[in-house]
N, C-alpha and C positions, 0 to 999 in steps of 0.2 A: 120510451123513445122509439120512434119508428125508424130504426137505423137503416134498414134496407130501402125504405122509401126515400130517405134523405140521400142515400148513395145513388139511387135511380135519378133523383133530381140533379145531382152533380153530373151524371152522364148526359142528361138532357141539356144542361147548361153548356157542357163541353161541345156538344154537337151544334148548339145554337151560337157558338162563338162568344159566350159570355164568361169564360173562365180564363184566368191567366195562371200559368203553372211555373213553379220554380221559385226559389228563395229570392234571388236578386230581382227578377221581373216583378214579383209580387210586391217587394219593398218599394220598387219604383212606382207602382200603381198606388200604393199607400201614400207615398209622398205627393203624388198628383191628386190625391183624394178621390180617385175614381173607383177604388176597391170598396165595395159595400160590406163585404164579409170576408174574413181571412180564416182559413182552416189550416192548422198545423197538426201533423200526425202525432199520435201519442208515442211512437217509437223514434221520432226525430231527436237529435241530441239536445241536451239541456241548453247548450249555447245557442242553437238555432231557435229553440222555443223562446228563450229569453229575448233574443235579438228581434224576432218578429213581434213578440208580445209588446216589448217596449216601444217599438216603432208604431205599432197599432194604437197603443195607449196615447202616445204623443199626438198623433193625428186624429184621435177619437174615432177609430175604426174598430168595429167589433171583431175580436179575435177569439177563436175557440180551439182548444186542443181536443181533438176527437178523431176517431177512426185510426186504422193502422195503414202503413204504406201499402200493404197487400190489398186492403179493402179499397183504397183510392185507386190502385192499379186496375182492379176489377171493374171499378165504376167508370174511369175515364180512359183506360188503355195506356196510361203512362205511369212509370214508377216515380211518383213525386212525394215530397214530404211537406211542401207548402203550396197551397193553392189560394187564389183570390177570386171571388165572385164579383163581377163588374156590373151586374144588373140587380136593382133593388128588389124586383119581384121575386127572382130566384133566391136572393139572400133572405128575404122575409119568409118564404116557404120553407127553405132548408132550416132556418132557425126555429120555426114553429114545429117542424117534425122532430128536431133534435131535443128541444126543451119539453115537448109533449104538450 
C-alpha cells in the first residue's frame, strides 16, 4: 500500500474542494449519494465505524477503515475521523493506492 501517496491525494482533494469532513456531513452526502468513497479512521469509536459503515452499505458507497486521526490531520489539516471524497477520479486513485 502506498499509504503516503494516498494521504497526499487526500490533501490534494481537500485543496480542490472535493472532500467533505465530519461524521454528520459525510452521512448526509452518503444519503444524497454524492460521496464516492468514505474513509473512517482506525481509531474512531466502534459505534462511529459501524454507523458510517452501515449507512455506506445501505447506499452502496465504498467505505474503508484506514489511517489514524493523526495521519488524516497531517494530510488535510483538520482533526477528523470520517471523511468523504466527492469526486470519482480522486476516489478511484485513492482506492488504487490503498489496495495496491
